[in-house]
N, CA, C and O atoms as a GROMACS GRO file, in nm:
protein
  564
    1MET      N    1  -4.905  -3.780 -10.919
    1MET     CA    2  -4.956  -3.759 -11.057
    1MET      C    3  -4.854  -3.726 -11.141
    1MET      O    4  -4.775  -3.637 -11.107
    2ASP      N    5  -4.841  -3.788 -11.255
    2ASP     CA    6  -4.717  -3.762 -11.356
    2ASP      C    7  -4.758  -3.645 -11.434
    2ASP      O    8  -4.873  -3.600 -11.430
    3LYS      N    9  -4.650  -3.592 -11.515
    3LYS     CA   10  -4.664  -3.461 -11.602
    3LYS      C   11  -4.769  -3.473 -11.689
    3LYS      O   12  -4.854  -3.384 -11.700
    4LYS      N   13  -4.772  -3.582 -11.757
    4LYS     CA   14  -4.872  -3.606 -11.866
    4LYS      C   15  -5.017  -3.599 -11.812
    4LYS      O   16  -5.102  -3.548 -11.884
    5THR      N   17  -5.049  -3.644 -11.695
    5THR     CA   18  -5.168  -3.647 -11.657
    5THR      C   19  -5.214  -3.508 -11.605
    5THR      O   20  -5.330  -3.468 -11.615
    6MET      N   21  -5.104  -3.433 -11.544
    6MET     CA   22  -5.141  -3.307 -11.513
    6MET      C   23  -5.156  -3.214 -11.630
    6MET      O   24  -5.229  -3.116 -11.617
    7ILE      N   25  -5.091  -3.237 -11.744
    7ILE     CA   26  -5.130  -3.158 -11.861
    7ILE      C   27  -5.262  -3.178 -11.920
    7ILE      O   28  -5.329  -3.087 -11.968
    8ASP      N   29  -5.299  -3.315 -11.913
    8ASP     CA   30  -5.429  -3.358 -11.962
    8ASP      C   31  -5.535  -3.285 -11.880
    8ASP      O   32  -5.634  -3.237 -11.935
    9LYS      N   33  -5.515  -3.278 -11.749
    9LYS     CA   34  -5.608  -3.225 -11.664
    9LYS      C   35  -5.624  -3.063 -11.691
    9LYS      O   36  -5.731  -3.002 -11.698
   10LEU      N   37  -5.504  -3.014 -11.705
   10LEU     CA   38  -5.506  -2.859 -11.733
   10LEU      C   39  -5.562  -2.831 -11.869
   10LEU      O   40  -5.606  -2.718 -11.892
   11ASN      N   41  -5.565  -2.922 -11.960
   11ASN     CA   42  -5.609  -2.910 -12.087
   11ASN      C   43  -5.774  -2.916 -12.080
   11ASN      O   44  -5.845  -2.833 -12.137
   12GLU      N   45  -5.816  -3.008 -12.012
   12GLU     CA   46  -5.958  -3.012 -11.970
   12GLU      C   47  -6.003  -2.869 -11.906
   12GLU      O   48  -6.105  -2.811 -11.943
   13ASP      N   49  -5.931  -2.828 -11.824
   13ASP     CA   50  -5.955  -2.685 -11.780
   13ASP      C   51  -5.955  -2.578 -11.876
   13ASP      O   52  -6.040  -2.489 -11.876
   14LEU      N   53  -5.855  -2.586 -11.960
   14LEU     CA   54  -5.833  -2.481 -12.056
   14LEU      C   55  -5.959  -2.505 -12.162
   14LEU      O   56  -6.005  -2.404 -12.215
   15ALA      N   57  -6.010  -2.615 -12.192
   15ALA     CA   58  -6.145  -2.626 -12.276
   15ALA      C   59  -6.246  -2.561 -12.204
   15ALA      O   60  -6.329  -2.495 -12.264
   16GLY      N   61  -6.250  -2.573 -12.067
   16GLY     CA   62  -6.358  -2.509 -12.004
   16GLY      C   63  -6.349  -2.352 -12.012
   16GLY      O   64  -6.449  -2.284 -12.038
   17GLU      N   65  -6.235  -2.302 -11.991
   17GLU     CA   66  -6.225  -2.150 -12.002
   17GLU      C   67  -6.260  -2.115 -12.146
   17GLU      O   68  -6.324  -2.013 -12.171
   18LEU      N   69  -6.218  -2.199 -12.243
   18LEU     CA   70  -6.240  -2.144 -12.380
   18LEU      C   71  -6.386  -2.141 -12.418
   18LEU      O   72  -6.438  -2.059 -12.493
   19GLY      N   73  -6.450  -2.246 -12.354
   19GLY     CA   74  -6.595  -2.259 -12.360
   19GLY      C   75  -6.667  -2.148 -12.293
   19GLY      O   76  -6.766  -2.092 -12.341
   20ALA      N   77  -6.605  -2.115 -12.166
   20ALA     CA   78  -6.670  -1.994 -12.091
   20ALA      C   79  -6.672  -1.870 -12.193
   20ALA      O   80  -6.772  -1.802 -12.219
   21ILE      N   81  -6.554  -1.855 -12.240
   21ILE     CA   82  -6.534  -1.732 -12.326
   21ILE      C   83  -6.653  -1.718 -12.434
   21ILE      O   84  -6.712  -1.613 -12.457
   22ILE      N   85  -6.675  -1.834 -12.493
   22ILE     CA   86  -6.782  -1.842 -12.605
   22ILE      C   87  -6.895  -1.830 -12.538
   22ILE      O   88  -6.975  -1.751 -12.587
   23GLN      N   89  -6.930  -1.892 -12.426
   23GLN     CA   90  -7.058  -1.883 -12.362
   23GLN      C   91  -7.089  -1.739 -12.319
   23GLN      O   92  -7.203  -1.696 -12.333
   24TYR      N   93  -6.992  -1.663 -12.268
   24TYR     CA   94  -7.030  -1.527 -12.220
   24TYR      C   95  -7.043  -1.446 -12.334
   24TYR      O   96  -7.131  -1.360 -12.331
   25LEU      N   97  -6.960  -1.458 -12.451
   25LEU     CA   98  -6.984  -1.375 -12.559
   25LEU      C   99  -7.123  -1.390 -12.646
   25LEU      O  100  -7.190  -1.300 -12.696
   26THR      N  101  -7.143  -1.532 -12.648
   26THR     CA  102  -7.288  -1.555 -12.725
   26THR      C  103  -7.402  -1.521 -12.637
   26THR      O  104  -7.501  -1.470 -12.690
   27TYR      N  105  -7.402  -1.545 -12.494
   27TYR     CA  106  -7.508  -1.506 -12.424
   27TYR      C  107  -7.522  -1.338 -12.420
   27TYR      O  108  -7.633  -1.284 -12.415
   28ALA      N  109  -7.413  -1.272 -12.422
   28ALA     CA  110  -7.421  -1.126 -12.444
   28ALA      C  111  -7.501  -1.088 -12.551
   28ALA      O  112  -7.582  -0.996 -12.544
   29ALA      N  113  -7.480  -1.167 -12.667
   29ALA     CA  114  -7.546  -1.127 -12.795
   29ALA      C  115  -7.698  -1.178 -12.788
   29ALA      O  116  -7.787  -1.119 -12.851
   30LYS      N  117  -7.719  -1.276 -12.719
   30LYS     CA  118  -7.876  -1.334 -12.714
   30LYS      C  119  -7.954  -1.273 -12.598
   30LYS      O  120  -8.076  -1.288 -12.597
   31ALA      N  121  -7.898  -1.208 -12.506
   31ALA     CA  122  -7.979  -1.146 -12.394
   31ALA      C  123  -8.095  -1.049 -12.476
   31ALA      O  124  -8.078  -0.979 -12.576
   32THR      N  125  -8.216  -1.069 -12.396
   32THR     CA  126  -8.327  -1.008 -12.462
   32THR      C  127  -8.402  -0.920 -12.342
   32THR      O  128  -8.368  -0.934 -12.225
   33GLY      N  129  -8.490  -0.844 -12.376
   33GLY     CA  130  -8.587  -0.778 -12.291
   33GLY      C  131  -8.528  -0.663 -12.220
   33GLY      O  132  -8.419  -0.615 -12.252
   34PRO      N  133  -8.612  -0.617 -12.112
   34PRO     CA  134  -8.580  -0.492 -12.066
   34PRO      C  135  -8.440  -0.474 -11.968
   34PRO      O  136  -8.397  -0.372 -11.917
   35TYR      N  137  -8.394  -0.595 -11.964
   35TYR     CA  138  -8.246  -0.607 -11.881
   35TYR      C  139  -8.153  -0.628 -11.974
   35TYR      O  140  -8.038  -0.643 -11.932
   36ARG      N  141  -8.174  -0.635 -12.110
   36ARG     CA  142  -8.054  -0.671 -12.198
   36ARG      C  143  -7.948  -0.596 -12.185
   36ARG      O  144  -7.839  -0.654 -12.183
   37PRO      N  145  -7.951  -0.480 -12.176
   37PRO     CA  146  -7.826  -0.376 -12.163
   37PRO      C  147  -7.736  -0.422 -12.050
   37PRO      O  148  -7.614  -0.428 -12.064
   38GLN      N  149  -7.808  -0.460 -11.916
   38GLN     CA  150  -7.738  -0.493 -11.815
   38GLN      C  151  -7.670  -0.638 -11.814
   38GLN      O  152  -7.561  -0.674 -11.768
   39LEU      N  153  -7.767  -0.707 -11.877
   39LEU     CA  154  -7.720  -0.861 -11.887
   39LEU      C  155  -7.590  -0.872 -11.990
   39LEU      O  156  -7.482  -0.925 -11.966
   40SER      N  157  -7.627  -0.811 -12.103
   40SER     CA  158  -7.522  -0.807 -12.204
   40SER      C  159  -7.391  -0.767 -12.146
   40SER      O  160  -7.292  -0.837 -12.165
   41GLN      N  161  -7.387  -0.650 -12.071
   41GLN     CA  162  -7.263  -0.587 -12.006
   41GLN      C  163  -7.194  -0.674 -11.914
   41GLN      O  164  -7.072  -0.692 -11.909
   42PHE      N  165  -7.299  -0.738 -11.828
   42PHE     CA  166  -7.248  -0.841 -11.712
   42PHE      C  167  -7.179  -0.948 -11.788
   42PHE      O  168  -7.061  -0.972 -11.765
   43PHE      N  169  -7.239  -1.008 -11.869
   43PHE     CA  170  -7.172  -1.134 -11.948
   43PHE      C  171  -7.036  -1.079 -12.009
   43PHE      O  172  -6.929  -1.133 -11.982
   44LEU      N  173  -7.045  -0.978 -12.085
   44LEU     CA  174  -6.909  -0.912 -12.145
   44LEU      C  175  -6.805  -0.912 -12.050
   44LEU      O  176  -6.694  -0.962 -12.069
   45ALA      N  177  -6.850  -0.843 -11.930
   45ALA     CA  178  -6.756  -0.822 -11.827
   45ALA      C  179  -6.660  -0.941 -11.772
   45ALA      O  180  -6.544  -0.935 -11.730
   46GLU      N  181  -6.736  -1.037 -11.784
   46GLU     CA  182  -6.669  -1.176 -11.740
   46GLU      C  183  -6.561  -1.234 -11.833
   46GLU      O  184  -6.477  -1.309 -11.783
   47VAL      N  185  -6.556  -1.206 -11.958
   47VAL     CA  186  -6.485  -1.246 -12.063
   47VAL      C  187  -6.328  -1.219 -12.028
   47VAL      O  188  -6.240  -1.303 -12.052
   48ALA      N  189  -6.307  -1.107 -11.977
   48ALA     CA  190  -6.158  -1.066 -11.946
   48ALA      C  191  -6.102  -1.174 -11.835
   48ALA      O  192  -5.990  -1.224 -11.847
   49ASP      N  193  -6.184  -1.202 -11.734
   49ASP     CA  194  -6.123  -1.295 -11.626
   49ASP      C  195  -6.107  -1.434 -11.694
   49ASP      O  196  -6.009  -1.504 -11.668
   50GLU      N  197  -6.205  -1.473 -11.782
   50GLU     CA  198  -6.181  -1.610 -11.839
   50GLU      C  199  -6.081  -1.623 -11.943
   50GLU      O  200  -6.019  -1.727 -11.967
   51GLN      N  201  -6.067  -1.507 -12.007
   51GLN     CA  202  -5.934  -1.500 -12.092
   51GLN      C  203  -5.802  -1.518 -12.015
   51GLN      O  204  -5.711  -1.593 -12.052
   52LEU      N  205  -5.802  -1.444 -11.907
   52LEU     CA  206  -5.671  -1.454 -11.813
   52LEU      C  207  -5.651  -1.597 -11.777
   52LEU      O  208  -5.540  -1.649 -11.791
   53HIS      N  209  -5.752  -1.660 -11.732
   53HIS     CA  210  -5.754  -1.802 -11.694
   53HIS      C  211  -5.695  -1.898 -11.799
   53HIS      O  212  -5.608  -1.984 -11.784
   54ALA      N  213  -5.765  -1.864 -11.907
   54ALA     CA  214  -5.708  -1.956 -12.044
   54ALA      C  215  -5.590  -1.934 -12.061
   54ALA      O  216  -5.518  -2.031 -12.081
   55GLN      N  217  -5.527  -1.792 -12.058
   55GLN     CA  218  -5.402  -1.777 -12.093
   55GLN      C  219  -5.283  -1.839 -11.993
   55GLN      O  220  -5.172  -1.878 -12.030
   56TYR      N  221  -5.334  -1.836 -11.856
   56TYR     CA  222  -5.247  -1.904 -11.754
   56TYR      C  223  -5.223  -2.043 -11.794
   56TYR      O  224  -5.113  -2.094 -11.812
   57LEU      N  225  -5.339  -2.099 -11.807
   57LEU     CA  226  -5.350  -2.259 -11.841
   57LEU      C  227  -5.282  -2.288 -11.954
   57LEU      O  228  -5.208  -2.386 -11.950
   58ALA      N  229  -5.291  -2.214 -12.069
   58ALA     CA  230  -5.210  -2.244 -12.191
   58ALA      C  231  -5.072  -2.215 -12.165
   58ALA      O  232  -4.997  -2.293 -12.224
   59ASN      N  233  -5.020  -2.133 -12.100
   59ASN     CA  234  -4.888  -2.105 -12.073
   59ASN      C  235  -4.822  -2.228 -11.964
   59ASN      O  236  -4.710  -2.279 -11.972
   60LYS      N  237  -4.923  -2.256 -11.869
   60LYS     CA  238  -4.850  -2.364 -11.788
   60LYS      C  239  -4.837  -2.483 -11.859
   60LYS      O  240  -4.736  -2.548 -11.834
   61ILE      N  241  -4.924  -2.533 -11.953
   61ILE     CA  242  -4.937  -2.645 -12.029
   61ILE      C  243  -4.805  -2.652 -12.110
   61ILE      O  244  -4.740  -2.756 -12.121
   62VAL      N  245  -4.772  -2.537 -12.165
   62VAL     CA  246  -4.656  -2.535 -12.258
   62VAL      C  247  -4.547  -2.545 -12.166
   62VAL      O  248  -4.469  -2.636 -12.190
   63ALA      N  249  -4.524  -2.473 -12.067
   63ALA     CA  250  -4.418  -2.481 -11.965
   63ALA      C  251  -4.390  -2.636 -11.916
   63ALA      O  252  -4.279  -2.680 -11.886
   64LEU      N  253  -4.497  -2.698 -11.914
   64LEU     CA  254  -4.487  -2.850 -11.854
   64LEU      C  255  -4.451  -2.942 -11.990
   64LEU      O  256  -4.442  -3.065 -11.982
   65GLY      N  257  -4.433  -2.877 -12.097
   65GLY     CA  258  -4.411  -2.959 -12.223
   65GLY      C  259  -4.507  -2.995 -12.306
   65GLY      O  260  -4.472  -3.056 -12.407
   66GLY      N  261  -4.642  -2.967 -12.285
   66GLY     CA  262  -4.765  -2.993 -12.349
   66GLY      C  263  -4.794  -2.916 -12.453
   66GLY      O  264  -4.714  -2.829 -12.489
   67GLU      N  265  -4.921  -2.937 -12.520
   67GLU     CA  266  -4.973  -2.866 -12.625
   67GLU      C  267  -5.096  -2.825 -12.581
   67GLU      O  268  -5.181  -2.909 -12.550
   68PRO      N  269  -5.123  -2.682 -12.571
   68PRO     CA  270  -5.269  -2.638 -12.516
   68PRO      C  271  -5.369  -2.693 -12.618
   68PRO      O  272  -5.330  -2.715 -12.733
   69THR      N  273  -5.496  -2.717 -12.582
   69THR     CA  274  -5.605  -2.747 -12.660
   69THR      C  275  -5.653  -2.627 -12.732
   69THR      O  276  -5.632  -2.515 -12.686
   70THR      N  277  -5.712  -2.646 -12.838
   70THR     CA  278  -5.782  -2.522 -12.906
   70THR      C  279  -5.932  -2.566 -12.917
   70THR      O  280  -6.007  -2.500 -12.988
   71ILE      N  281  -5.977  -2.671 -12.853
   71ILE     CA  282  -6.118  -2.722 -12.861
   71ILE      C  283  -6.195  -2.682 -12.732
   71ILE      O  284  -6.166  -2.730 -12.623
   72PRO      N  285  -6.294  -2.591 -12.750
   72PRO     CA  286  -6.355  -2.551 -12.610
   72PRO      C  287  -6.467  -2.663 -12.586
   72PRO      O  288  -6.520  -2.737 -12.668
   73ARG      N  289  -6.485  -2.652 -12.447
   73ARG     CA  290  -6.592  -2.734 -12.387
   73ARG      C  291  -6.730  -2.684 -12.458
   73ARG      O  292  -6.746  -2.566 -12.490
   74LYS      N  293  -6.825  -2.782 -12.478
   74LYS     CA  294  -6.949  -2.745 -12.541
   74LYS      C  295  -7.023  -2.633 -12.453
   74LYS      O  296  -7.016  -2.634 -12.330
   75VAL      N  297  -7.088  -2.544 -12.520
   75VAL     CA  298  -7.171  -2.447 -12.449
   75VAL      C  299  -7.308  -2.499 -12.470
   75VAL      O  300  -7.350  -2.540 -12.578
   76PRO      N  301  -7.385  -2.492 -12.342
   76PRO     CA  302  -7.512  -2.529 -12.338
   76PRO      C  303  -7.607  -2.428 -12.417
   76PRO      O  304  -7.601  -2.306 -12.403
   77ALA      N  305  -7.694  -2.493 -12.501
   77ALA     CA  306  -7.793  -2.421 -12.578
   77ALA      C  307  -7.894  -2.377 -12.475
   77ALA      O  308  -7.932  -2.455 -12.388
   78THR      N  309  -7.944  -2.236 -12.485
   78THR     CA  310  -8.029  -2.175 -12.410
   78THR      C  311  -8.116  -2.092 -12.502
   78THR      O  312  -8.081  -2.060 -12.616
   79LYS      N  313  -8.238  -2.058 -12.445
   79LYS     CA  314  -8.332  -1.986 -12.510
   79LYS      C  315  -8.373  -1.854 -12.432
   79LYS      O  316  -8.397  -1.751 -12.495
   80THR      N  317  -8.380  -1.858 -12.302
   80THR     CA  318  -8.411  -1.741 -12.229
   80THR      C  319  -8.297  -1.690 -12.151
   80THR      O  320  -8.193  -1.755 -12.136
   81ASN      N  321  -8.320  -1.562 -12.097
   81ASN     CA  322  -8.215  -1.508 -12.011
   81ASN      C  323  -8.197  -1.605 -11.867
   81ASN      O  324  -8.091  -1.626 -11.809
   82HIS      N  325  -8.301  -1.645 -11.838
   82HIS     CA  326  -8.299  -1.706 -11.716
   82HIS      C  327  -8.228  -1.844 -11.729
   82HIS      O  328  -8.162  -1.890 -11.635
   83GLU      N  329  -8.243  -1.908 -11.847
   83GLU     CA  330  -8.166  -2.035 -11.873
   83GLU      C  331  -8.019  -2.004 -11.902
   83GLU      O  332  -7.933  -2.086 -11.872
   84MET      N  333  -7.990  -1.893 -11.956
   84MET     CA  334  -7.850  -1.843 -11.974
   84MET      C  335  -7.785  -1.836 -11.839
   84MET      O  336  -7.681  -1.897 -11.816
   85LEU      N  337  -7.847  -1.760 -11.747
   85LEU     CA  338  -7.809  -1.732 -11.619
   85LEU      C  339  -7.775  -1.875 -11.538
   85LEU      O  340  -7.672  -1.892 -11.473
   86GLU      N  341  -7.876  -1.970 -11.555
   86GLU     CA  342  -7.874  -2.084 -11.489
   86GLU      C  343  -7.752  -2.163 -11.550
   86GLU      O  344  -7.686  -2.230 -11.471
   87ALA      N  345  -7.721  -2.161 -11.670
   87ALA     CA  346  -7.602  -2.223 -11.744
   87ALA      C  347  -7.476  -2.179 -11.689
   87ALA      O  348  -7.381  -2.256 -11.673
   88ILE      N  349  -7.472  -2.043 -11.658
   88ILE     CA  350  -7.357  -1.975 -11.615
   88ILE      C  351  -7.322  -2.013 -11.472
   88ILE      O  352  -7.205  -2.034 -11.443
   89VAL      N  353  -7.430  -2.023 -11.374
   89VAL     CA  354  -7.410  -2.071 -11.262
   89VAL      C  355  -7.346  -2.214 -11.258
   89VAL      O  356  -7.247  -2.242 -11.189
   90ALA      N  357  -7.413  -2.303 -11.338
   90ALA     CA  358  -7.362  -2.446 -11.352
   90ALA      C  359  -7.211  -2.440 -11.381
   90ALA      O  360  -7.132  -2.502 -11.310
   91ALA      N  361  -7.168  -2.357 -11.496
   91ALA     CA  362  -7.039  -2.378 -11.544
   91ALA      C  363  -6.941  -2.315 -11.437
   91ALA      O  364  -6.830  -2.367 -11.423
   92GLU      N  365  -6.973  -2.216 -11.368
   92GLU     CA  366  -6.902  -2.152 -11.279
   92GLU      C  367  -6.873  -2.256 -11.148
   92GLU      O  368  -6.764  -2.260 -11.092
   93LYS      N  369  -6.974  -2.330 -11.111
   93LYS     CA  370  -6.975  -2.432 -11.022
   93LYS      C  371  -6.874  -2.518 -11.053
   93LYS      O  372  -6.783  -2.538 -10.972
   94LYS      N  373  -6.877  -2.573 -11.162
   94LYS     CA  374  -6.806  -2.679 -11.217
   94LYS      C  375  -6.648  -2.627 -11.220
   94LYS      O  376  -6.550  -2.694 -11.186
   95ALA      N  377  -6.648  -2.510 -11.261
   95ALA     CA  378  -6.499  -2.444 -11.264
   95ALA      C  379  -6.434  -2.453 -11.109
   95ALA      O  380  -6.322  -2.498 -11.084
   96VAL      N  381  -6.523  -2.404 -11.017
   96VAL     CA  382  -6.478  -2.389 -10.885
   96VAL      C  383  -6.443  -2.548 -10.844
   96VAL      O  384  -6.334  -2.571 -10.792
   97ALA      N  385  -6.514  -2.632 -10.862
   97ALA     CA  386  -6.484  -2.779 -10.819
   97ALA      C  387  -6.368  -2.815 -10.879
   97ALA      O  388  -6.279  -2.866 -10.812
   98ASP      N  389  -6.355  -2.791 -11.021
   98ASP     CA  390  -6.230  -2.850 -11.090
   98ASP      C  391  -6.113  -2.791 -11.045
   98ASP      O  392  -6.013  -2.860 -11.024
   99TYR      N  393  -6.112  -2.649 -11.024
   99TYR     CA  394  -5.986  -2.580 -10.983
   99TYR      C  395  -5.963  -2.628 -10.827
   99TYR      O  396  -5.849  -2.651 -10.788
  100THR      N  397  -6.064  -2.642 -10.749
  100THR     CA  398  -6.027  -2.677 -10.615
  100THR      C  399  -5.944  -2.810 -10.618
  100THR      O  400  -5.837  -2.828 -10.560
  101GLN      N  401  -6.010  -2.897 -10.696
  101GLN     CA  402  -5.907  -3.027 -10.711
  101GLN      C  403  -5.790  -3.013 -10.759
  101GLN      O  404  -5.693  -3.071 -10.711
  102ARG      N  405  -5.782  -2.925 -10.875
  102ARG     CA  406  -5.662  -2.909 -10.957
  102ARG      C  407  -5.557  -2.858 -10.846
  102ARG      O  408  -5.447  -2.911 -10.832
  103ALA      N  409  -5.600  -2.753 -10.770
  103ALA     CA  410  -5.496  -2.700 -10.659
  103ALA      C  411  -5.440  -2.798 -10.587
  103ALA      O  412  -5.318  -2.794 -10.567
  104LYS      N  413  -5.525  -2.912 -10.530
  104LYS     CA  414  -5.481  -3.013 -10.441
  104LYS      C  415  -5.370  -3.091 -10.528
  104LYS      O  416  -5.258  -3.125 -10.487
  105GLU      N  417  -5.426  -3.113 -10.665
  105GLU     CA  418  -5.317  -3.197 -10.736
  105GLU      C  419  -5.183  -3.132 -10.786
  105GLU      O  420  -5.087  -3.200 -10.823
  106ALA      N  421  -5.186  -3.004 -10.785
  106ALA     CA  422  -5.087  -2.891 -10.801
  106ALA      C  423  -4.989  -2.929 -10.694
  106ALA      O  424  -4.875  -2.968 -10.721
  107GLU      N  425  -5.038  -2.917 -10.562
  107GLU     CA  426  -4.964  -2.926 -10.443
  107GLU      C  427  -4.892  -3.058 -10.437
  107GLU      O  428  -4.774  -3.066 -10.403
  108ALA      N  429  -4.963  -3.159 -10.470
  108ALA     CA  430  -4.919  -3.284 -10.459
  108ALA      C  431  -4.796  -3.314 -10.579
  108ALA      O  432  -4.699  -3.389 -10.568
  109PHE      N  433  -4.833  -3.236 -10.683
  109PHE     CA  434  -4.735  -3.242 -10.804
  109PHE      C  435  -4.600  -3.183 -10.756
  109PHE      O  436  -4.495  -3.212 -10.812
  110GLY      N  437  -4.606  -3.093 -10.641
  110GLY     CA  438  -4.496  -3.015 -10.615
  110GLY      C  439  -4.473  -2.878 -10.670
  110GLY      O  440  -4.365  -2.819 -10.666
  111ASP      N  441  -4.605  -2.825 -10.731
  111ASP     CA  442  -4.582  -2.689 -10.795
  111ASP      C  443  -4.657  -2.601 -10.704
  111ASP      O  444  -4.775  -2.588 -10.736
  112LYS      N  445  -4.622  -2.540 -10.604
  112LYS     CA  446  -4.671  -2.446 -10.520
  112LYS      C  447  -4.729  -2.333 -10.586
  112LYS      O  448  -4.840  -2.296 -10.548
  113GLY      N  449  -4.670  -2.272 -10.679
  113GLY     CA  450  -4.680  -2.145 -10.770
  113GLY      C  451  -4.819  -2.178 -10.824
  113GLY      O  452  -4.913  -2.100 -10.809
  114MET      N  453  -4.832  -2.316 -10.898
  114MET     CA  454  -4.968  -2.336 -10.971
  114MET      C  455  -5.074  -2.362 -10.858
  114MET      O  456  -5.191  -2.325 -10.868
  115ALA      N  457  -5.031  -2.418 -10.767
  115ALA     CA  458  -5.160  -2.448 -10.672
  115ALA      C  459  -5.193  -2.309 -10.621
  115ALA      O  460  -5.314  -2.295 -10.602
  116VAL      N  461  -5.123  -2.207 -10.594
  116VAL     CA  462  -5.179  -2.086 -10.553
  116VAL      C  463  -5.243  -2.008 -10.669
  116VAL      O  464  -5.340  -1.939 -10.640
  117GLN      N  465  -5.204  -2.010 -10.790
  117GLN     CA  466  -5.264  -1.957 -10.899
  117GLN      C  467  -5.402  -2.016 -10.926
  117GLN      O  468  -5.492  -1.943 -10.968
  118LEU      N  469  -5.422  -2.145 -10.904
  118LEU     CA  470  -5.544  -2.205 -10.916
  118LEU      C  471  -5.654  -2.178 -10.814
  118LEU      O  472  -5.775  -2.175 -10.833
  119GLU      N  473  -5.574  -2.154 -10.685
  119GLU     CA  474  -5.672  -2.128 -10.572
  119GLU      C  475  -5.719  -1.980 -10.586
  119GLU      O  476  -5.826  -1.943 -10.539
  120ASP      N  477  -5.636  -1.900 -10.648
  120ASP     CA  478  -5.705  -1.758 -10.701
  120ASP      C  479  -5.814  -1.764 -10.804
  120ASP      O  480  -5.912  -1.689 -10.804
  121MET      N  481  -5.791  -1.857 -10.890
  121MET     CA  482  -5.902  -1.897 -11.001
  121MET      C  483  -6.030  -1.943 -10.918
  121MET      O  484  -6.140  -1.895 -10.946
  122VAL      N  485  -6.019  -2.020 -10.833
  122VAL     CA  486  -6.125  -2.063 -10.744
  122VAL      C  487  -6.196  -1.959 -10.674
  122VAL      O  488  -6.316  -1.975 -10.651
  123ARG      N  489  -6.134  -1.851 -10.637
  123ARG     CA  490  -6.187  -1.722 -10.577
  123ARG      C  491  -6.262  -1.661 -10.702
  123ARG      O  492  -6.380  -1.628 -10.696
  124ASP      N  493  -6.190  -1.648 -10.809
  124ASP     CA  494  -6.256  -1.563 -10.920
  124ASP      C  495  -6.394  -1.631 -10.960
  124ASP      O  496  -6.496  -1.562 -10.961
  125GLU      N  497  -6.396  -1.745 -10.987
  125GLU     CA  498  -6.501  -1.849 -11.035
  125GLU      C  499  -6.620  -1.846 -10.928
  125GLU      O  500  -6.740  -1.850 -10.958
  126SER      N  501  -6.569  -1.837 -10.797
  126SER     CA  502  -6.679  -1.844 -10.690
  126SER      C  503  -6.748  -1.705 -10.698
  126SER      O  504  -6.871  -1.694 -10.696
  127GLY      N  505  -6.669  -1.607 -10.706
  127GLY     CA  506  -6.740  -1.467 -10.725
  127GLY      C  507  -6.836  -1.470 -10.852
  127GLY      O  508  -6.948  -1.419 -10.848
  128HIS      N  509  -6.792  -1.524 -10.949
  128HIS     CA  510  -6.882  -1.514 -11.082
  128HIS      C  511  -7.012  -1.588 -11.035
  128HIS      O  512  -7.121  -1.533 -11.044
  129SER      N  513  -6.997  -1.704 -10.990
  129SER     CA  514  -7.107  -1.785 -10.941
  129SER      C  515  -7.205  -1.712 -10.854
  129SER      O  516  -7.326  -1.711 -10.875
  130GLU      N  517  -7.137  -1.643 -10.741
  130GLU     CA  518  -7.219  -1.567 -10.643
  130GLU      C  519  -7.304  -1.465 -10.710
  130GLU      O  520  -7.426  -1.457 -10.696
  131GLU      N  521  -7.224  -1.382 -10.790
  131GLU     CA  522  -7.288  -1.284 -10.848
  131GLU      C  523  -7.410  -1.301 -10.942
  131GLU      O  524  -7.504  -1.223 -10.952
  132THR      N  525  -7.390  -1.419 -11.012
  132THR     CA  526  -7.492  -1.471 -11.113
  132THR      C  527  -7.603  -1.522 -11.031
  132THR      O  528  -7.718  -1.498 -11.069
  133GLU      N  529  -7.584  -1.589 -10.925
  133GLU     CA  530  -7.691  -1.637 -10.831
  133GLU      C  531  -7.786  -1.514 -10.786
  133GLU      O  532  -7.909  -1.511 -10.788
  134ARG      N  533  -7.701  -1.419 -10.746
  134ARG     CA  534  -7.770  -1.310 -10.708
  134ARG      C  535  -7.860  -1.234 -10.798
  134ARG      O  536  -7.961  -1.175 -10.759
  135ILE      N  537  -7.813  -1.238 -10.931
  135ILE     CA  538  -7.907  -1.189 -11.024
  135ILE      C  539  -8.031  -1.286 -11.053
  135ILE      O  540  -8.135  -1.243 -11.102
  136LEU      N  541  -8.015  -1.402 -11.025
  136LEU     CA  542  -8.105  -1.492 -11.060
  136LEU      C  543  -8.220  -1.491 -10.952
  136LEU      O  544  -8.335  -1.527 -10.976
  137ARG      N  545  -8.172  -1.440 -10.818
  137ARG     CA  546  -8.264  -1.444 -10.705
  137ARG      C  547  -8.374  -1.351 -10.736
  137ARG      O  548  -8.354  -1.238 -10.780
  138ASP      N  549  -8.496  -1.403 -10.712
  138ASP     CA  550  -8.626  -1.322 -10.751
  138ASP      C  551  -8.646  -1.292 -10.894
  138ASP      O  552  -8.732  -1.211 -10.930
  139TRP      N  553  -8.567  -1.360 -10.981
  139TRP     CA  554  -8.581  -1.356 -11.134
  139TRP      C  555  -8.730  -1.401 -11.165
  139TRP      O  556  -8.768  -1.512 -11.128
  140PRO      N  557  -8.812  -1.319 -11.232
  140PRO     CA  558  -8.937  -1.384 -11.269
  140PRO      C  559  -8.925  -1.487 -11.372
  140PRO      O  560  -8.848  -1.457 -11.464
  141LEU      N  561  -8.979  -1.597 -11.378
  141LEU     CA  562  -8.970  -1.698 -11.499
  141LEU      C  563  -9.056  -1.678 -11.597
  141LEU      O  564  -9.055  -1.752 -11.695
   0.00000   0.00000   0.00000
């Protein structure tokens, strides 16, 4: 993989992280019902991790000679807490798949540090997905 392709792929990942930040902030505001305080806090607590991921990606893109995107991935529209949680699971699973692939590409690209960092991000996103799935378990529709 050449440097331009790696930068483009990292920018796709950065767009995903920017979208995740918006998604969590928006869903924190939109949470309703008796579990609103817990859900809102849960969503807000995830913002810091996504922000760190976004910062790492932006820094790596610049280090490779690229320009970091400022355009986030589209956030799915939701109406209920359940829909928000399902959208979070889908987004986190996509991030896991993307970072798993990107770590392999970084290794092939010859950047072991990036590969290790991306694998750490896989761990973070897997944890987010699993925790959200646990919240959804037995959630009344």
